N, C-alpha and C positions, 0 to 999 in steps of 0.2 A: 637235247641240247641242240641248236639250230650247229647246222653245218657249217663249221668253219673251212678257211680259206684252207688253201693246199700247205701253202708258208707256214700260216699258224698253229696248221693241228698239230703240229709237233708239242706245242705247250700245254692244251688242252687235255691228254692222257691220263688215265688213270684206271685202278684196278688191283690186284691181289697177292702178296707173299704171306704165307703164315708165318705165325712164329716172332713177328714183333709187336711190339704196343699195344697191348691189351685195352681193350674199353672196359669201362664199370659202367654197368646197364643196368635201369630200373626198371622192374613191369609194370605196363602200361596194359590194361584191361581194354579188349580191342570190340570189334560189334560183334562177333562171334561169340564172346566171352572168355576168349583165349587169350591168357596175359601174352603180350606184342614188348620186346626188347625194346628200348629206350635209352641211347648213350647219353651217360650225366654230361657237363661241362660244357654244353649249352647254353647262353645267354637266358636271360630273364625270360619268361613271357611277354607276347606281345600280341593285341587282338589286333582284327585288321580285316575289314570290308572286302568282302567279295563280289564284282561288277559283272563278273563273266568269264566262264570255263574256253580259255582260247584252246588248247590241247590239253593232251592227257597228261603233260606234267608243267604246265604254262597258266598263270591265272590274273587275269587282269584285276585289280587292286582298287577301292576306292582313294583318288586321290590322282589317280594317273599311272603310278608304279604297276608294272610286272610284275610278277613273282614268279620266279625259276623255282620249280621242286629240286636243290639240288642233292644228287648222289644215284639219281636215276635217269634213264634215258626209256621215253616211251614212244613208242612204235610213229611215224612223221611221212607224210605223205613222199615228202621229198627226197626218203629217204629209198626210194624205188618208183619215179616217175611215172605214171600211166600203169601202173601194178593195181588191179582193181581188189588184191588179195591185202594188198598193206594200205590203200583207203579203208575199207574193214577194218582191220586195226587199228587203225588211227581213230577212226569214228567210235568202235568200242571201247578204247583208251580213255577217248573223250568225256563220253558216257559213263562211264565208272568214274571218273575222280568230280563229273559233276553231281553222281548218287552218293558221292561220299562229303561233301562240302554242303547237299541240300540247301544251296540257298544262304547259308547262314555264316555268321563271322568264323573264322579261320584265328590259329593261335600260332603265332611264329616264333621261332627260337634258333639262333645264328651262331654260326663256327666265326672261325678267325673271317675268311673272305664272303663280303656282303654283298658284293655286286660282279656281277660277270660282265665280258669285255661289251657285251651291247647295252650296258646300262642296267640290267633286270636285277632285282634285288635275288638273293638266295637265302635259303632258311630252309630247314627241318618244320614239316606246317603238320597240324593237328587237326582236326574238324571239333563240331561241340559238344562231340561225346569224348572228345580224348582219344581217338583212333590215329594213329600216324598214318598221314596221308602215303609214302611212301613205302614203309612195310604192307600196308594194305596192297598197292599196287604191283610190287613186284610178286606178294603172295599169290595175285589172282593171276597171275602170269602175263600180267601188261603193261611190264614195263622190264628192262635189265637195270643192274646196276653200272652205274657209268660215273665215278668218283671223280674227285678233283685235288689236288693237293694241298690247298688251303681250306680245305674242309671234308676231314677224314673222319670225324666224329660220326659213330653211327654204319660207316661203310660195312664194317666186320658184320653186325647185327644183316642186314642187308644182303649182305654176298649170302649166309647163311640160309636168310629165307630163300630166295634166289633157289640154290642146289635144292631144295624142298621143292621150289615149284616145278622145276625142268624134272628133277626125276618122279613127278607126279603126270607130267604132261601138260601142265596148267597152261591155257591160253597160246600164247605165242611159240610156246615151246612143242607142241604139234605140228609147228609150220618149219618147213627147211628152210625159209629166208633165216631164220631165226639161228637156226641149227649152230651147235660147236663145231669149228673147223677144223682139221687135224693139219699138225704143222709141215706134213710133208705132204701136203696135196700141191701139185706142182700148176695149180692155177689160180691160185692165194693171188698173186699178183695182179689178177680178172678182178680183184673185188678193192685194189686200192681206191683212198677216196672214200670209204665205208668205215665204220665202228663195226668191232669183230669181236668175237671169242673165238680162241684159237688154243688148242690141247695138243701136247707132244712131249717126245722127251728130248731134253736135253742133250747137245753132241757137244757141246764146250762154251764153258762159261770162265771168263775170265776180266780182268780190269791192268786197261792198258792206259798208260798217260792220262789218269784221271777217270776215264770212262769205263763203265762195264760194258761187256757185251755177254748176251746167253746167245749163241747160236743151235739152231737144229736141223744143222747138216753141216757137209764139206764145203760146199758152192754158195759163197756167200750172193750171187750173183742169182741164186735159184731159191736159198730156204731161207725161211724165216730168221731174221735177226733181232731181239728188243738190245737196244742202245740206253745206257741208265749214266747222263752225267750228271756231275758232282754235287747239284742240289737232291738229288735222286738216291745218288749213295748214301750223302749226310743222314737221310732218311732213314734208311736202312738200320742205320746203327751199327757200332762196331764189329757186334758180331754177324751181319752179315755181309761185311762187307769182304769176306775170301766167298767169293762167288763161284769159285771151283766147286763148292761142296757140292753143288745144282747139277753139275756132270753128273749124266746117265739116268737123273730123276726124272719123273714125271711131272709136267707141271700145266695149271691153265694158267693164258694170260689173256689181256685184253686192250682195248686200244683204238685209236684211228689208223686204219694200216696203212702204209705209205710206200711209195715204190720209188724205193734211192737205193740203187745198185743193188736193186733187188727188193725181197718183200720185207718190209721193217715198221716195228712200233715203238717209239719213245716212249719210256716209263718215266712218270712224275714221282709217283708215290709209292709205296710198298703194294697197297691195295690192291694194283693192277694184276700183281701175280700169285697164285697158290700153288704151293707145292702139294702134289695131289697123294694120298695113301696110294702104296704097292702090296 
């Protein structure tokens, strides 16, 4: 997704909390011959003609629409302007998507949110062989999971695939630019304005005045804070309203990192936070 403005970034955040609303998955055979989990509940298939591959997660369609592959974030040059390595990753991801599409029509299946703030179409997409494009790119380590509160179908499956790619150090996971950051890193504030994946042990988690706060240290001015406003709390469901249960647990979170009275990520839906095994 294109880098949002500082003031609107909070509304675009997304990532993982384990244990809520599981997805029903049906197998789809990928190019490798291995079954790839694909979420049920999406719209009926819709065919689309491809005009051009614009980058690793954006496609120009016949008729003038642009398609944003929802649920993923491929490398982009503007994530690190002037960085030659980022340019190479951008080109690699673009070439991989081009190879997956192969100049043939693709199939789109929609979730609740059908367009983004830029007017681009949003969909899970499949090539002419039935390969789920998002899953293939994540599996090759050429994209990270970057969800959307309106488009949550498939995020759990993509997160599992991402974890496997990260463990295997596939693609971008060999590059420190995409490393999972530590929540107690004193330099987190320098990453403000970028999409990050961060892990650490929760210091305290509470709901105050209808807003949830997950803190990774005693000083909010220097330590990472996750903020969950009422819509996000509602998505968590009654079983997760007691955020205090997260205290002292290790979690991994993701989203656009802001610097607002200290490093902060606004959480818009459960898939932005995952509780890690100890």
